[in-house]
N, CA, C and O atoms as a GROMACS GRO file, in nm:
protein
  444
    1MET      N    1   0.603   1.094  -0.681
    1MET     CA    2   0.644   1.138  -0.548
    1MET      C    3   0.773   1.075  -0.510
    1MET      O    4   0.800   0.958  -0.536
    2ASP      N    5   0.853   1.160  -0.446
    2ASP     CA    6   0.966   1.141  -0.401
    2ASP      C    7   0.978   1.029  -0.294
    2ASP      O    8   0.876   1.022  -0.224
    3ASP      N    9   1.076   0.941  -0.262
    3ASP     CA   10   1.079   0.845  -0.172
    3ASP      C   11   1.075   0.904  -0.029
    3ASP      O   12   1.013   0.849   0.062
    4ARG      N   13   1.141   1.013  -0.013
    4ARG     CA   14   1.136   1.088   0.135
    4ARG      C   15   1.005   1.128   0.170
    4ARG      O   16   0.967   1.099   0.283
    5THR      N   17   0.933   1.184   0.097
    5THR     CA   18   0.784   1.199   0.130
    5THR      C   19   0.694   1.090   0.136
    5THR      O   20   0.594   1.093   0.208
    6ARG      N   21   0.723   0.996   0.064
    6ARG     CA   22   0.638   0.872   0.052
    6ARG      C   23   0.662   0.796   0.196
    6ARG      O   24   0.572   0.746   0.263
    7LEU      N   25   0.799   0.798   0.230
    7LEU     CA   26   0.835   0.737   0.357
    7LEU      C   27   0.782   0.803   0.471
    7LEU      O   28   0.722   0.742   0.560
    8ARG      N   29   0.803   0.940   0.473
    8ARG     CA   30   0.744   1.021   0.587
    8ARG      C   31   0.583   0.995   0.610
    8ARG      O   32   0.530   0.980   0.720
    9GLU      N   33   0.517   0.994   0.485
    9GLU     CA   34   0.365   0.985   0.511
    9GLU      C   35   0.320   0.844   0.561
    9GLU      O   36   0.232   0.825   0.646
   10LEU      N   37   0.394   0.742   0.494
   10LEU     CA   38   0.368   0.612   0.538
   10LEU      C   39   0.400   0.587   0.699
   10LEU      O   40   0.321   0.530   0.775
   11GLN      N   41   0.513   0.633   0.733
   11GLN     CA   42   0.554   0.634   0.858
   11GLN      C   43   0.465   0.677   0.955
   11GLN      O   44   0.436   0.599   1.046
   12ALA      N   45   0.409   0.810   0.951
   12ALA     CA   46   0.333   0.883   1.042
   12ALA      C   47   0.195   0.792   1.045
   12ALA      O   48   0.142   0.768   1.153
   13ARG      N   49   0.148   0.752   0.941
   13ARG     CA   50   0.027   0.653   0.945
   13ARG      C   51   0.049   0.542   1.031
   13ARG      O   52  -0.017   0.515   1.131
   14LEU      N   53   0.160   0.469   0.980
   14LEU     CA   54   0.196   0.334   1.065
   14LEU      C   55   0.211   0.359   1.201
   14LEU      O   56   0.171   0.276   1.282
   15ALA      N   57   0.273   0.480   1.243
   15ALA     CA   58   0.300   0.508   1.378
   15ALA      C   59   0.178   0.539   1.450
   15ALA      O   60   0.179   0.506   1.569
   16SER      N   61   0.073   0.595   1.406
   16SER     CA   62  -0.050   0.631   1.469
   16SER      C   63  -0.136   0.512   1.470
   16SER      O   64  -0.227   0.505   1.552
   17SER      N   65  -0.113   0.407   1.377
   17SER     CA   66  -0.182   0.272   1.385
   17SER      C   67  -0.117   0.182   1.497
   17SER      O   68  -0.186   0.140   1.589
   18ILE      N   69   0.004   0.156   1.487
   18ILE     CA   70   0.070   0.059   1.582
   18ILE      C   71   0.182   0.114   1.670
   18ILE      O   72   0.250   0.035   1.736
   19GLY      N   73   0.205   0.252   1.674
   19GLY     CA   74   0.319   0.286   1.747
   19GLY      C   75   0.437   0.264   1.686
   19GLY      O   76   0.444   0.182   1.594
   20GLY      N   77   0.544   0.333   1.728
   20GLY     CA   78   0.686   0.298   1.648
   20GLY      C   79   0.777   0.261   1.749
   20GLY      O   80   0.873   0.195   1.710
   21GLY      N   81   0.771   0.287   1.870
   21GLY     CA   82   0.890   0.262   1.967
   21GLY      C   83   0.908   0.120   2.039
   21GLY      O   84   1.012   0.083   2.095
   22ASP      N   85   0.775   0.038   2.027
   22ASP     CA   86   0.799  -0.090   2.089
   22ASP      C   87   0.895  -0.183   2.040
   22ASP      O   88   0.974  -0.244   2.113
   23ASN      N   89   0.890  -0.195   1.916
   23ASN     CA   90   0.988  -0.301   1.831
   23ASN      C   91   1.010  -0.232   1.706
   23ASN      O   92   0.942  -0.253   1.606
   24LEU      N   93   1.114  -0.143   1.713
   24LEU     CA   94   1.179  -0.073   1.598
   24LEU      C   95   1.215  -0.156   1.485
   24LEU      O   96   1.203  -0.101   1.376
   25PRO      N   97   1.254  -0.272   1.486
   25PRO     CA   98   1.308  -0.353   1.366
   25PRO      C   99   1.157  -0.407   1.298
   25PRO      O  100   1.142  -0.412   1.176
   26VAL      N  101   1.076  -0.438   1.370
   26VAL     CA  102   0.946  -0.483   1.319
   26VAL      C  103   0.878  -0.365   1.246
   26VAL      O  104   0.824  -0.380   1.136
   27PHE      N  105   0.881  -0.247   1.310
   27PHE     CA  106   0.809  -0.135   1.243
   27PHE      C  107   0.868  -0.101   1.123
   27PHE      O  108   0.797  -0.086   1.024
   28LEU      N  109   1.008  -0.084   1.114
   28LEU     CA  110   1.087  -0.057   0.990
   28LEU      C  111   1.056  -0.157   0.906
   28LEU      O  112   1.012  -0.121   0.797
   29ASN      N  113   1.068  -0.289   0.930
   29ASN     CA  114   1.046  -0.384   0.813
   29ASN      C  115   0.897  -0.379   0.755
   29ASN      O  116   0.877  -0.416   0.639
   30ILE      N  117   0.794  -0.334   0.833
   30ILE     CA  118   0.676  -0.310   0.782
   30ILE      C  119   0.660  -0.193   0.708
   30ILE      O  120   0.584  -0.194   0.612
   31LEU      N  121   0.739  -0.068   0.748
   31LEU     CA  122   0.728   0.041   0.662
   31LEU      C  123   0.795   0.024   0.522
   31LEU      O  124   0.747   0.077   0.422
   32PHE      N  125   0.903  -0.048   0.519
   32PHE     CA  126   0.973  -0.081   0.406
   32PHE      C  127   0.909  -0.156   0.308
   32PHE      O  128   0.918  -0.143   0.186
   33LYS      N  129   0.832  -0.249   0.381
   33LYS     CA  130   0.749  -0.340   0.285
   33LYS      C  131   0.636  -0.260   0.227
   33LYS      O  132   0.604  -0.281   0.110
   34GLN      N  133   0.577  -0.174   0.296
   34GLN     CA  134   0.468  -0.083   0.257
   34GLN      C  135   0.516   0.006   0.136
   34GLN      O  136   0.447   0.028   0.036
   35VAL      N  137   0.641   0.054   0.157
   35VAL     CA  138   0.690   0.161   0.030
   35VAL      C  139   0.701   0.060  -0.070
   35VAL      O  140   0.645   0.091  -0.176
   36THR      N  141   0.763  -0.061  -0.068
   36THR     CA  142   0.768  -0.155  -0.196
   36THR      C  143   0.666  -0.187  -0.262
   36THR      O  144   0.668  -0.194  -0.385
   37LEU      N  145   0.541  -0.217  -0.176
   37LEU     CA  146   0.419  -0.266  -0.211
   37LEU      C  147   0.344  -0.149  -0.304
   37LEU      O  148   0.296  -0.162  -0.417
   38GLU      N  149   0.348  -0.036  -0.223
   38GLU     CA  150   0.294   0.090  -0.268
   38GLU      C  151   0.337   0.130  -0.414
   38GLU      O  152   0.254   0.164  -0.497
   39LYS      N  153   0.484   0.122  -0.442
   39LYS     CA  154   0.523   0.160  -0.566
   39LYS      C  155   0.494   0.048  -0.672
   39LYS      O  156   0.487   0.080  -0.790
   40LYS      N  157   0.479  -0.064  -0.640
   40LYS     CA  158   0.419  -0.172  -0.751
   40LYS      C  159   0.287  -0.129  -0.760
   40LYS      O  160   0.258  -0.085  -0.871
   41ILE      N  161   0.193  -0.129  -0.672
   41ILE     CA  162   0.056  -0.097  -0.696
   41ILE      C  163   0.049   0.035  -0.798
   41ILE      O  164  -0.013   0.030  -0.904
   42GLU      N  165   0.120   0.154  -0.754
   42GLU     CA  166   0.104   0.272  -0.807
   42GLU      C  167   0.134   0.266  -0.951
   42GLU      O  168   0.061   0.319  -1.034
   43ALA      N  169   0.250   0.195  -0.983
   43ALA     CA  170   0.302   0.176  -1.113
   43ALA      C  171   0.196   0.093  -1.205
   43ALA      O  172   0.171   0.122  -1.322
   44ALA      N  173   0.144  -0.006  -1.139
   44ALA     CA  174   0.051  -0.094  -1.219
   44ALA      C  175  -0.072  -0.011  -1.247
   44ALA      O  176  -0.130  -0.034  -1.353
   45LEU      N  177  -0.128   0.094  -1.158
   45LEU     CA  178  -0.251   0.156  -1.175
   45LEU      C  179  -0.201   0.251  -1.304
   45LEU      O  180  -0.268   0.249  -1.407
   46VAL      N  181  -0.107   0.316  -1.296
   46VAL     CA  182  -0.072   0.416  -1.387
   46VAL      C  183  -0.052   0.339  -1.519
   46VAL      O  184  -0.093   0.391  -1.623
   47ASP      N  185   0.006   0.226  -1.523
   47ASP     CA  186   0.024   0.154  -1.642
   47ASP      C  187  -0.116   0.102  -1.701
   47ASP      O  188  -0.136   0.093  -1.822
   48ASP      N  189  -0.199   0.074  -1.617
   48ASP     CA  190  -0.345   0.048  -1.656
   48ASP      C  191  -0.433   0.161  -1.703
   48ASP      O  192  -0.547   0.134  -1.741
   49GLY      N  193  -0.389   0.283  -1.702
   49GLY     CA  194  -0.457   0.416  -1.762
   49GLY      C  195  -0.501   0.489  -1.683
   49GLY      O  196  -0.559   0.588  -1.728
   50TYR      N  197  -0.493   0.475  -1.552
   50TYR     CA  198  -0.528   0.571  -1.438
   50TYR      C  199  -0.422   0.690  -1.442
   50TYR      O  200  -0.299   0.677  -1.439
   51PRO      N  201  -0.492   0.806  -1.450
   51PRO     CA  202  -0.384   0.924  -1.447
   51PRO      C  203  -0.286   0.929  -1.321
   51PRO      O  204  -0.334   0.944  -1.209
   52ARG      N  205  -0.165   0.918  -1.339
   52ARG     CA  206  -0.074   0.941  -1.224
   52ARG      C  207  -0.109   1.051  -1.130
   52ARG      O  208  -0.101   1.025  -1.010
   53GLU      N  209  -0.149   1.178  -1.168
   53GLU     CA  210  -0.187   1.279  -1.087
   53GLU      C  211  -0.306   1.242  -0.996
   53GLU      O  212  -0.308   1.282  -0.880
   54ARG      N  213  -0.406   1.165  -1.046
   54ARG     CA  214  -0.513   1.110  -0.965
   54ARG      C  215  -0.474   1.002  -0.879
   54ARG      O  216  -0.528   1.000  -0.768
   55VAL      N  217  -0.401   0.922  -0.905
   55VAL     CA  218  -0.326   0.820  -0.824
   55VAL      C  219  -0.278   0.881  -0.692
   55VAL      O  220  -0.312   0.840  -0.581
   56LEU      N  221  -0.197   0.983  -0.717
   56LEU     CA  222  -0.125   1.054  -0.607
   56LEU      C  223  -0.230   1.136  -0.534
   56LEU      O  224  -0.215   1.139  -0.412
   57GLU      N  225  -0.331   1.201  -0.583
   57GLU     CA  226  -0.422   1.271  -0.506
   57GLU      C  227  -0.510   1.159  -0.416
   57GLU      O  228  -0.563   1.191  -0.310
   58LYS      N  229  -0.517   1.051  -0.462
   58LYS     CA  230  -0.598   0.944  -0.390
   58LYS      C  231  -0.500   0.858  -0.295
   58LYS      O  232  -0.544   0.761  -0.233
   59ARG      N  233  -0.380   0.894  -0.287
   59ARG     CA  234  -0.294   0.793  -0.226
   59ARG      C  235  -0.344   0.750  -0.075
   59ARG      O  236  -0.341   0.634  -0.035
   60HIS      N  237  -0.385   0.850  -0.007
   60HIS     CA  238  -0.415   0.809   0.123
   60HIS      C  239  -0.540   0.717   0.129
   60HIS      O  240  -0.549   0.631   0.217
   61ALA      N  241  -0.630   0.734   0.041
   61ALA     CA  242  -0.746   0.630   0.030
   61ALA      C  243  -0.680   0.499  -0.019
   61ALA      O  244  -0.703   0.396   0.044
   62ILE      N  245  -0.609   0.497  -0.114
   62ILE     CA  246  -0.539   0.388  -0.171
   62ILE      C  247  -0.476   0.300  -0.062
   62ILE      O  248  -0.498   0.180  -0.048
   63ARG      N  249  -0.384   0.386   0.024
   63ARG     CA  250  -0.326   0.326   0.137
   63ARG      C  251  -0.414   0.246   0.242
   63ARG      O  252  -0.380   0.139   0.292
   64GLY      N  253  -0.525   0.308   0.265
   64GLY     CA  254  -0.634   0.256   0.368
   64GLY      C  255  -0.678   0.112   0.289
   64GLY      O  256  -0.682   0.010   0.358
   65PHE      N  257  -0.705   0.104   0.170
   65PHE     CA  258  -0.739  -0.039   0.116
   65PHE      C  259  -0.621  -0.120   0.111
   65PHE      O  260  -0.642  -0.241   0.118
   66LEU      N  261  -0.498  -0.082   0.100
   66LEU     CA  262  -0.366  -0.153   0.087
   66LEU      C  263  -0.332  -0.198   0.219
   66LEU      O  264  -0.317  -0.319   0.236
   67PHE      N  265  -0.319  -0.119   0.314
   67PHE     CA  266  -0.258  -0.156   0.436
   67PHE      C  267  -0.326  -0.158   0.565
   67PHE      O  268  -0.274  -0.193   0.671
   68TYR      N  269  -0.446  -0.116   0.550
   68TYR     CA  270  -0.546  -0.106   0.662
   68TYR      C  271  -0.681  -0.133   0.623
   68TYR      O  272  -0.769  -0.049   0.640
   69PRO      N  273  -0.708  -0.270   0.561
   69PRO     CA  274  -0.819  -0.299   0.518
   69PRO      C  275  -0.923  -0.325   0.612
   69PRO      O  276  -1.039  -0.322   0.573
   70ARG      N  277  -0.897  -0.350   0.731
   70ARG     CA  278  -0.987  -0.379   0.842
   70ARG      C  279  -0.968  -0.278   0.973
   70ARG      O  280  -1.003  -0.302   1.088
   71GLY      N  281  -0.903  -0.158   0.921
   71GLY     CA  282  -0.892  -0.062   1.009
   71GLY      C  283  -0.758  -0.055   1.087
   71GLY      O  284  -0.712   0.051   1.130
   72THR      N  285  -0.702  -0.169   1.101
   72THR     CA  286  -0.554  -0.173   1.158
   72THR      C  287  -0.450  -0.214   1.057
   72THR      O  288  -0.480  -0.273   0.953
   73ALA      N  289  -0.338  -0.183   1.089
   73ALA     CA  290  -0.210  -0.208   0.995
   73ALA      C  291  -0.196  -0.360   0.968
   73ALA      O  292  -0.191  -0.443   1.058
   74LEU      N  293  -0.190  -0.390   0.833
   74LEU     CA  294  -0.154  -0.546   0.800
   74LEU      C  295  -0.011  -0.585   0.868
   74LEU      O  296   0.075  -0.498   0.880
   75THR      N  297   0.011  -0.704   0.909
   75THR     CA  298   0.119  -0.749   0.983
   75THR      C  299   0.227  -0.756   0.885
   75THR      O  300   0.202  -0.761   0.765
   76GLU      N  301   0.358  -0.756   0.936
   76GLU     CA  302   0.479  -0.787   0.841
   76GLU      C  303   0.465  -0.910   0.767
   76GLU      O  304   0.515  -0.916   0.654
   77ARG      N  305   0.398  -1.015   0.819
   77ARG     CA  306   0.387  -1.160   0.772
   77ARG      C  307   0.302  -1.141   0.644
   77ARG      O  308   0.336  -1.189   0.536
   78THR      N  309   0.180  -1.063   0.663
   78THR     CA  310   0.088  -1.055   0.576
   78THR      C  311   0.171  -0.977   0.448
   78THR      O  312   0.180  -1.030   0.337
   79LEU      N  313   0.219  -0.869   0.474
   79LEU     CA  314   0.287  -0.790   0.373
   79LEU      C  315   0.393  -0.870   0.296
   79LEU      O  316   0.408  -0.856   0.174
   80THR      N  317   0.460  -0.948   0.365
   80THR     CA  318   0.564  -1.039   0.300
   80THR      C  319   0.499  -1.130   0.201
   80THR      O  320   0.553  -1.146   0.092
   81GLN      N  321   0.369  -1.200   0.238
   81GLN     CA  322   0.303  -1.284   0.157
   81GLN      C  323   0.248  -1.204   0.046
   81GLN      O  324   0.254  -1.252  -0.067
   82HIS      N  325   0.204  -1.104   0.061
   82HIS     CA  326   0.180  -1.010  -0.062
   82HIS      C  327   0.264  -0.994  -0.151
   82HIS      O  328   0.236  -1.016  -0.268
   83LEU      N  329   0.386  -0.951  -0.110
   83LEU     CA  330   0.488  -0.920  -0.176
   83LEU      C  331   0.550  -1.049  -0.263
   83LEU      O  332   0.581  -1.036  -0.382
   84GLU      N  333   0.563  -1.163  -0.197
   84GLU     CA  334   0.582  -1.291  -0.253
   84GLU      C  335   0.496  -1.334  -0.353
   84GLU      O  336   0.543  -1.394  -0.450
   85GLN      N  337   0.381  -1.313  -0.343
   85GLN     CA  338   0.263  -1.360  -0.437
   85GLN      C  339   0.290  -1.257  -0.563
   85GLN      O  340   0.298  -1.303  -0.676
   86ILE      N  341   0.305  -1.126  -0.541
   86ILE     CA  342   0.334  -1.039  -0.644
   86ILE      C  343   0.457  -1.076  -0.740
   86ILE      O  344   0.452  -1.072  -0.863
   87GLU      N  345   0.564  -1.110  -0.667
   87GLU     CA  346   0.691  -1.171  -0.735
   87GLU      C  347   0.660  -1.300  -0.816
   87GLU      O  348   0.723  -1.328  -0.918
   88ARG      N  349   0.574  -1.367  -0.771
   88ARG     CA  350   0.527  -1.515  -0.826
   88ARG      C  351   0.434  -1.484  -0.952
   88ARG      O  352   0.462  -1.529  -1.063
   89ASN      N  353   0.327  -1.407  -0.928
   89ASN     CA  354   0.218  -1.407  -1.022
   89ASN      C  355   0.196  -1.264  -1.076
   89ASN      O  356   0.089  -1.236  -1.132
   90GLY      N  357   0.286  -1.182  -1.063
   90GLY     CA  358   0.260  -1.033  -1.117
   90GLY      C  359   0.157  -0.946  -1.016
   90GLY      O  360   0.068  -0.992  -0.944
   91THR      N  361   0.196  -0.810  -1.035
   91THR     CA  362   0.125  -0.730  -0.943
   91THR      C  363  -0.033  -0.730  -0.962
   91THR      O  364  -0.105  -0.711  -0.864
   92ARG      N  365  -0.086  -0.751  -1.084
   92ARG     CA  366  -0.228  -0.751  -1.094
   92ARG      C  367  -0.284  -0.885  -1.040
   92ARG      O  368  -0.405  -0.892  -1.020
   93ALA      N  369  -0.218  -0.972  -1.020
   93ALA     CA  370  -0.277  -1.118  -0.979
   93ALA      C  371  -0.278  -1.107  -0.810
   93ALA      O  372  -0.333  -1.190  -0.737
   94GLY      N  373  -0.224  -1.018  -0.776
   94GLY     CA  374  -0.196  -1.017  -0.613
   94GLY      C  375  -0.312  -0.955  -0.544
   94GLY      O  376  -0.378  -0.866  -0.599
   95VAL      N  377  -0.339  -0.999  -0.429
   95VAL     CA  378  -0.438  -0.962  -0.342
   95VAL      C  379  -0.438  -0.798  -0.325
   95VAL      O  380  -0.542  -0.732  -0.329
   96PRO      N  381  -0.328  -0.752  -0.310
   96PRO     CA  382  -0.358  -0.590  -0.297
   96PRO      C  383  -0.416  -0.524  -0.420
   96PRO      O  384  -0.499  -0.434  -0.405
   97TYR      N  385  -0.376  -0.565  -0.545
   97TYR     CA  386  -0.426  -0.486  -0.652
   97TYR      C  387  -0.552  -0.538  -0.686
   97TYR      O  388  -0.620  -0.458  -0.750
   98ARG      N  389  -0.608  -0.650  -0.661
   98ARG     CA  390  -0.734  -0.698  -0.660
   98ARG      C  391  -0.839  -0.617  -0.566
   98ARG      O  392  -0.953  -0.586  -0.600
   99ARG      N  393  -0.779  -0.589  -0.444
   99ARG     CA  394  -0.844  -0.511  -0.360
   99ARG      C  395  -0.886  -0.376  -0.395
   99ARG      O  396  -0.998  -0.331  -0.371
  100ILE      N  397  -0.784  -0.309  -0.456
  100ILE     CA  398  -0.806  -0.177  -0.518
  100ILE      C  399  -0.898  -0.190  -0.627
  100ILE      O  400  -0.987  -0.105  -0.637
  101GLY      N  401  -0.891  -0.284  -0.712
  101GLY     CA  402  -0.983  -0.298  -0.820
  101GLY      C  403  -1.125  -0.328  -0.775
  101GLY      O  404  -1.220  -0.299  -0.848
  102ARG      N  405  -1.142  -0.385  -0.659
  102ARG     CA  406  -1.279  -0.392  -0.611
  102ARG      C  407  -1.332  -0.262  -0.553
  102ARG      O  408  -1.444  -0.216  -0.577
  103ALA      N  409  -1.252  -0.214  -0.484
  103ALA     CA  410  -1.280  -0.072  -0.433
  103ALA      C  411  -1.329   0.038  -0.543
  103ALA      O  412  -1.415   0.122  -0.518
  104VAL      N  413  -1.265   0.026  -0.666
  104VAL     CA  414  -1.292   0.095  -0.781
  104VAL      C  415  -1.440   0.059  -0.822
  104VAL      O  416  -1.535   0.137  -0.824
  105GLU      N  417  -1.440  -0.060  -0.849
  105GLU     CA  418  -1.561  -0.150  -0.910
  105GLU      C  419  -1.698  -0.084  -0.824
  105GLU      O  420  -1.803  -0.045  -0.874
  106ASN      N  421  -1.662  -0.084  -0.688
  106ASN     CA  422  -1.765  -0.067  -0.583
  106ASN      C  423  -1.791   0.080  -0.560
  106ASN      O  424  -1.869   0.110  -0.470
  107HIS      N  425  -1.733   0.178  -0.631
  107HIS     CA  426  -1.714   0.298  -0.611
  107HIS      C  427  -1.685   0.355  -0.497
  107HIS      O  428  -1.722   0.469  -0.467
  108ASP      N  429  -1.597   0.259  -0.405
  108ASP     CA  430  -1.556   0.306  -0.271
  108ASP      C  431  -1.426   0.404  -0.289
  108ASP      O  432  -1.390   0.483  -0.203
  109LEU      N  433  -1.368   0.386  -0.407
  109LEU     CA  434  -1.250   0.456  -0.444
  109LEU      C  435  -1.262   0.501  -0.600
  109LEU      O  436  -1.271   0.426  -0.697
  110LEU      N  437  -1.260   0.636  -0.600
  110LEU     CA  438  -1.283   0.701  -0.736
  110LEU      C  439  -1.164   0.753  -0.800
  110LEU      O  440  -1.115   0.861  -0.767
  111LEU      N  441  -1.109   0.665  -0.906
  111LEU     CA  442  -0.972   0.698  -0.969
  111LEU      C  443  -1.006   0.753  -1.115
  111LEU      O  444  -0.916   0.788  -1.191
   0.00000   0.00000   0.00000
């Protein structure tokens, strides 16, 4: 998926969740952290043998598990912690990837 499409989709969902006009710098920080995190998770899923086409087809559901696990957007602080954890321990050891793994195991996400 090209970056422009990814950014547009993530922006629309985030804006519908938290709004976009109140605090633009925070909104943009969250958005760019979501982009970075999604790319890392997507690459790890494909590397682990999930078909790229299927991962892309299910991207909206994956985003729900990654960024809206309790129905509202994760905070900038939480996203920062997830990215730091991934940098320290690798993508597969991070909370976001494990969350996707649990969703697949529980048949909540069919990849």
